[in-house]
C-alpha positions in Angstrom: 60.6 -6.6 30.5 59.5 -9.8 28.7 59.7 -13.3 30.3 60.2 -16.4 28.3 59.8 -20.1 29.0 62.7 -22.5 28.4 60.9 -23.6 25.2 60.4 -20.0 24.0 64.0 -19.3 24.8 65.3 -22.3 23.0 63.3 -21.3 19.9 64.5 -17.6 20.0 68.1 -18.5 20.8 68.6 -21.5 18.6 70.0 -23.5 21.6 68.2 -26.7 22.7 66.5 -26.9 26.1 69.2 -29.4 27.1 72.0 -26.9 26.1 70.2 -24.2 28.1 70.1 -26.5 31.1 73.8 -27.5 30.6 74.9 -23.8 30.2 73.1 -22.9 33.4 74.6 -25.9 35.3 78.2 -25.1 34.3 77.8 -21.4 35.0 77.5 -19.9 31.5 73.9 -18.8 32.3 74.2 -17.5 35.9 71.2 -16.0 37.7 68.3 -17.4 35.7 65.1 -16.3 37.4 62.5 -18.9 38.6 58.8 -18.4 38.7 56.6 -19.3 41.7 56.5 -23.0 40.7 60.3 -23.1 40.3 60.4 -23.2 36.5 63.2 -21.2 34.8 62.1 -17.8 33.3 64.4 -16.1 30.8 64.6 -12.4 30.2 65.5 -10.2 27.2 68.9 -9.7 28.9 69.3 -13.5 29.0 68.5 -13.7 25.3 71.1 -11.1 24.6 73.7 -13.0 26.6 72.7 -16.2 24.8 73.4 -14.3 21.5 76.9 -13.6 22.7 77.4 -17.2 23.8 76.3 -18.4 20.4 78.7 -16.0 18.7 81.6 -17.3 20.8 80.6 -20.9 20.4 80.1 -20.7 16.6 83.5 -19.0 16.2 85.2 -21.8 18.1 85.8 -20.4 21.6 86.4 -23.3 24.0 83.9 -23.7 26.8 86.7 -22.9 29.4 87.2 -19.5 27.8 83.5 -18.9 27.5 83.3 -19.6 31.3 86.2 -17.2 31.9 84.5 -14.5 29.8 81.2 -15.1 31.7 83.1 -14.8 35.0 84.7 -11.6 33.9 81.5 -10.1 32.6 79.9 -10.7 36.0 82.8 -8.9 37.5 81.6 -5.5 36.2 83.6 -2.6 34.8 86.8 -3.6 36.7 87.2 -6.5 34.3 86.9 -4.7 31.0 90.6 -4.8 30.2 90.7 -8.6 30.8 87.6 -9.1 28.7 89.1 -7.0 25.9 92.3 -9.1 25.9 90.3 -12.4 25.9 88.2 -11.2 23.0 91.2 -9.9 21.1 93.0 -13.2 21.5 89.9 -15.0 20.3 89.5 -12.6 17.3 93.1 -13.4 16.2 92.3 -17.1 16.3 89.1 -16.5 14.3 91.0 -14.5 11.7 93.6 -17.3 11.3 90.8 -19.8 10.8 89.1 -17.6 8.2 92.5 -17.3 6.4 92.9 -21.1 6.4 89.3 -21.5 5.2 90.0 -19.1 2.4 93.0 -21.2 1.3 91.0 -24.3 1.4 88.2 -22.7 -0.5 90.6 -21.7 -3.2 91.6 -25.4 -3.5 88.0 -26.4 -3.8 87.3 -23.8 -6.4 90.4 -24.9 -8.4 89.0 -28.5 -8.4 85.6 -27.2 -9.5 87.3 -25.4 -12.4 89.2 -28.6 -13.2 86.2 -30.8 -13.2 84.3 -28.2 -15.2 87.0 -28.2 -17.9 88.3 -24.7 -17.0 91.7 -26.0 -15.9 94.1 -28.4 -17.7 94.7 -31.6 -15.7 98.1 -31.5 -14.0 98.3 -27.7 -14.0 98.6 -25.9 -10.8 97.4 -27.8 -7.7 97.8 -31.5 -6.9 94.9 -34.0 -7.0 
């Protein structure tokens, strides 16, 4: 098993060292090992967990829900149904955001066509 310093973990995970400290402090990174001098040492498992946290964060999951998911994940197999429900709820919100973004993108693309001369002014969408 590999061991990574906070700096290496920050580089590999894309999170800043400050974010790693914060996530550990609030409970999103429970059980980080320490070396003999008391410095944090991250494992491959920690990096995988950080990958999941990045996914949740980048898809807009609130910190409170990320904490709940972390708590459930630490609870073992008895919490699978609750984790599934939490992720399904989040997935529905992500899908709704994607649909809204698609609508907004269509508006942007219409404007691009308008400014490029491909659409007659006043046709279709408002300014």
